[in-house]
N, C-alpha and C positions, 0 to 999 in steps of 0.2 A: 503632522498630518493626522487628522482624526480617522476613526474607523469608517470604512466604506460599508461594511455589512457583517453580520454575524449569522452563520448558517450551521446546520447540522448536516454533515456529509456521511453517507452510508455506502460502503463498497461491499458488494457481494460477488462471489466468484466460485466456480468449481475448479479444484486443482488436484493434480495427480503427479507425484514424483515418479520418475522413471526408475525402475528397479536397477540397483547397482550404480546409480549416477548421483546419489546424494539428494538433499532436500532443497527447499526454497523458502520464500517468504513473500507476503503481500505487505505493502507499507503505504502510509501517508507521510509525506515530507512537506515541510513548509520552507520555501525559498523566499528570502527577503534580501535586499541589498546587503551583502556581506555575511549572510546567515544561511546555513543549511541545517534545519532542525528536523530530527526524526520525531514525528508526533505519535505514531502508532505502528506496531509491527506484529504480525501474526505468522508464526512458522507454518510452512506447508510440509507436513511430515507423514500423513496417513498413507497406509497402503491402499491403493485403489482410489477412486474418485471420492472427494470429500468436499462439502460445502463450507466455505470460509467467509467471515464477515469482519468488517471494521466499521466503527462509528466514532466520529469525533466532532466536537463543536469547535469551530474555528472562527475567529474574528480576523477578517482580512483587511489589510490596509492597502493603500495605493502602492503599486509595484510589488505586491506579494503574489506568490504563485503556490497553489496547492498541487502537489505532484503525487500521482498514484504510481507505485512501482510494483510490478509483478515480476519477481525475479527467481533465478536459480542460483542458489548459493547459501552458505551457512552463516554469513556474517551480516552485520548491519549495513555494510557497504555493498552487499549482494555481489560478492566476487563470483565469477563464473566457474564454480567448482561443483555444480549440480545440474540437473536437467529436470524440468517440470513442465507438464502440459497444463494449460488454462483454457477454460471454456465458459461461455455464458456470463461474461463480465458485465456488471451493472453498477453505475455510480448515480446516486440520487442525492439531491440537495433539498433541504427543508429549512424554512425559517424557524 
């Protein structure tokens, strides 16, 4: 199967870990049949509200899914061992 399209995706979000509850992360993941690939990850660790961004160029094929994860946790699997507030989430796609 050939490429469907290639885009630049940009995620922007405000995040704030809750005091005493650990940190979190924002992530781009690519799900394809039989594949769960972590493309980009940015930890959410600042005290107080902080602006976070991710940008990635992704060539998507038929049956691919780009997943945005806003999580609370300290590992790549975003286990629930933290607490984070998120606000003003924006996802933009550019050719």
